[in-house]
C-alpha positions in Angstrom: 94.2 -70.7 217.3 90.6 -69.6 217.6 88.3 -71.6 219.8 85.6 -72.6 217.2 86.6 -75.6 215.3 87.6 -74.6 211.7 84.9 -76.2 209.2 86.1 -78.7 206.5 86.8 -76.9 203.2 87.1 -78.0 199.6 90.4 -79.5 198.4 91.2 -76.5 196.4 90.8 -73.8 199.1 94.0 -73.1 200.8 94.1 -72.9 204.7 94.4 -69.1 204.6 91.4 -68.8 202.6 89.3 -71.0 204.9 90.4 -69.0 207.8 89.5 -65.7 205.9 86.0 -67.1 205.2 85.5 -68.4 208.8 86.4 -64.8 210.3 83.9 -63.3 208.0 81.2 -65.9 208.9 81.9 -65.3 212.6 81.6 -61.7 212.2 78.3 -62.0 210.3 76.9 -64.0 213.2 78.0 -61.2 215.6 80.9 -63.0 217.5 83.5 -60.4 217.0 86.1 -61.7 219.5 86.0 -65.2 217.5 86.0 -63.5 214.2 89.0 -61.4 215.2 90.9 -64.3 216.2 90.2 -66.1 213.0 91.4 -63.1 211.2 94.7 -62.9 213.2 95.1 -66.8 212.4 94.3 -66.1 208.6 96.8 -63.0 208.6 99.5 -65.4 209.9 98.7 -68.3 207.2 98.5 -65.8 204.3 101.7 -64.0 205.5 103.6 -67.5 205.0 101.9 -68.2 201.6 102.6 -67.0 198.3 99.2 -65.2 197.2 99.2 -61.6 197.2 95.5 -61.6 197.0 95.2 -63.9 199.9 97.5 -61.6 201.9 95.4 -58.5 200.9 92.1 -60.2 201.7 93.3 -61.4 205.1 94.6 -57.9 206.1 91.1 -56.4 204.8 89.3 -58.7 207.2 91.7 -58.1 210.2 92.1 -54.4 210.3 88.4 -53.4 210.9 88.0 -56.4 213.4 90.9 -55.0 215.4 89.2 -51.7 215.5 85.8 -53.1 216.5 87.2 -55.3 219.1 89.1 -52.4 220.9 92.7 -53.4 219.7 93.3 -49.7 219.0 97.2 -49.7 218.6 96.8 -53.2 216.4 94.2 -51.4 214.4 96.6 -48.7 213.3 99.4 -51.4 212.5 96.9 -53.6 210.6 95.5 -50.6 208.6 99.0 -49.4 207.7 99.8 -53.1 206.6 96.5 -53.2 204.6 97.4 -49.8 202.9 100.7 -51.0 202.0 99.5 -54.4 200.5 96.7 -52.6 198.5 99.0 -49.7 197.2 101.6 -52.6 196.0 98.8 -54.9 194.6 96.3 -52.5 193.3 97.8 -48.9 193.0 97.5 -45.9 195.1 94.2 -44.6 193.6 92.1 -47.8 193.7 89.0 -47.7 195.8 90.1 -50.6 198.0 93.5 -48.8 198.6 91.5 -45.5 199.4 89.2 -47.5 201.8 92.3 -48.8 203.5 93.8 -45.2 204.0 90.5 -44.0 205.3 90.5 -46.8 207.6 93.9 -46.0 208.7 93.0 -42.4 209.2 90.2 -43.4 211.5 92.5 -45.5 213.6 94.9 -42.7 214.1 91.8 -40.5 215.1 90.7 -43.1 217.6 93.9 -42.8 219.5 94.3 -39.1 219.4 96.3 -38.4 216.3 93.6 -36.0 215.1 95.7 -33.6 213.1 97.3 -36.7 211.1 93.9 -38.3 210.6 92.2 -35.3 209.3 95.0 -34.6 206.9 95.2 -38.2 205.6 91.5 -38.4 205.2 91.4 -35.1 203.2 93.9 -36.5 200.9 91.9 -39.6 200.4 88.9 -37.4 199.6 90.7 -35.4 197.1 92.3 -38.4 195.4 89.0 -40.0 195.3 87.1 -37.1 193.8 89.8 -36.7 191.1 90.0 -40.4 190.3 86.6 -41.7 190.8 84.4 -38.6 190.8 82.4 -36.8 193.6 79.5 -39.4 193.2 81.6 -42.6 193.9 80.8 -44.3 197.1 84.5 -44.0 198.1 84.3 -40.2 197.7 81.1 -39.8 199.5 82.1 -42.1 202.5 85.5 -40.2 202.8 83.8 -36.9 203.0 81.2 -37.9 205.5 83.8 -39.7 207.5 85.9 -36.4 207.3 82.9 -34.5 208.7 82.6 -36.7 211.6 86.5 -36.2 212.4 86.0 -32.4 212.3 82.6 -32.7 214.4 84.5 -35.2 217.1 87.3 -32.6 217.3 85.2 -29.6 218.1 84.7 -28.1 214.5 81.0 -28.3 214.0 81.0 -25.5 211.4 83.6 -27.3 209.1 81.7 -30.5 209.6 78.5 -28.9 208.5 80.4 -27.7 205.6 81.5 -31.1 204.6 78.0 -32.5 205.2 76.3 -29.9 202.9 78.7 -30.8 200.1 78.1 -34.5 200.5 74.2 -34.2 200.9 74.1 -32.1 197.8 76.2 -34.8 195.7 74.0 -37.5 197.0 70.7 -35.7 196.2 72.2 -34.8 192.9 73.6 -38.5 191.8 71.7 -41.1 194.2 68.0 -41.9 194.1 65.9 -41.8 197.2 66.2 -44.9 199.4 69.9 -45.5 198.1 71.9 -46.8 201.2 74.7 -44.3 200.6 72.3 -41.3 200.5 70.5 -42.6 203.7 74.2 -43.0 205.3 74.9 -39.4 204.5 71.5 -38.2 206.2 72.0 -40.5 209.2 75.5 -39.0 209.7 74.2 -35.4 209.6 71.9 -36.2 212.6 74.6 -37.9 214.8 76.0 -36.0 217.6 79.8 -35.6 218.2 81.5 -38.6 220.1 81.6 -38.1 223.7 84.3 -40.7 224.0 86.8 -39.0 221.6 87.0 -36.0 224.1 89.5 -38.0 226.2 92.0 -38.3 223.5 91.3 -35.4 221.2 94.5 -33.4 220.3 93.0 -31.3 217.6 94.8 -28.1 216.6 93.1 -25.0 215.1 91.7 -26.3 212.0 91.7 -25.4 208.4 89.5 -26.8 205.7 91.9 -28.9 203.7 89.2 -30.2 201.2 88.3 -28.6 198.0 84.9 -27.0 198.6 83.2 -26.5 195.3 79.9 -24.6 194.4 78.2 -27.5 195.6 78.7 -26.1 198.9 76.7 -23.0 198.3 
C-alpha cells in the first residue's frame, strides 16, 4: 500500500479509479516512487474488478512508471500486459494499442533485446502509417523512437535516414511550433545513449521500415 493517504473520492468512483487518479496526480507532482506504488495498487484493484476499461487504464499508468522508476523487468511484463489488454479491448491497430507496443519495444531495448525491439517497433511504424497515415502522432513518434533505437545501437546512418523521413513529414503536415514537430527536431539533436552500450546486443542491421520518396 502506498505511503500517501488516499484522498476521499466521490461515491460513484471505484477504488481502482481513485487509485489510478492518485497515481497520475503523484506523477504530475514528480513523486515517481509514490506514483509507482499507487499504480501497482491500482492494477491490483482493477484486476479484481469487472471493468475492462479500468484494467486498461491502470495498466497504461503502471507500465511507463515501472520504466521510469528503474523496474526494467517489470516494465516488460507491464507493457506486455498493457498490449494484450489494449488489443483485446480496442483492436490491434488502435492508437493506444500501438503506443503500448512501442512502449514494449522500448522496454525490450532497455534490457538489451535490441533486435526484437527494432523489429517490433518497425512493425508498429508500418501499421501506424498504413492505418493512421504518415502524419499521425503515433506514426511520427514510432519513427523517431525507431531512429533513437538505431542510434543507440550504433547505426547512425539508418537513424538519420529515419529522422529525415520524420522531419520531412513533420514539415509537410505540422505547423511551426507544433510540439510534435519540435520533438522530432529535438530527437535529431540528441546523442546516442552512453548507458545503452552496456546491454546492447544489436545485430548487423537492415532497414525494416518502408522508406518512401520523402527520404530523398
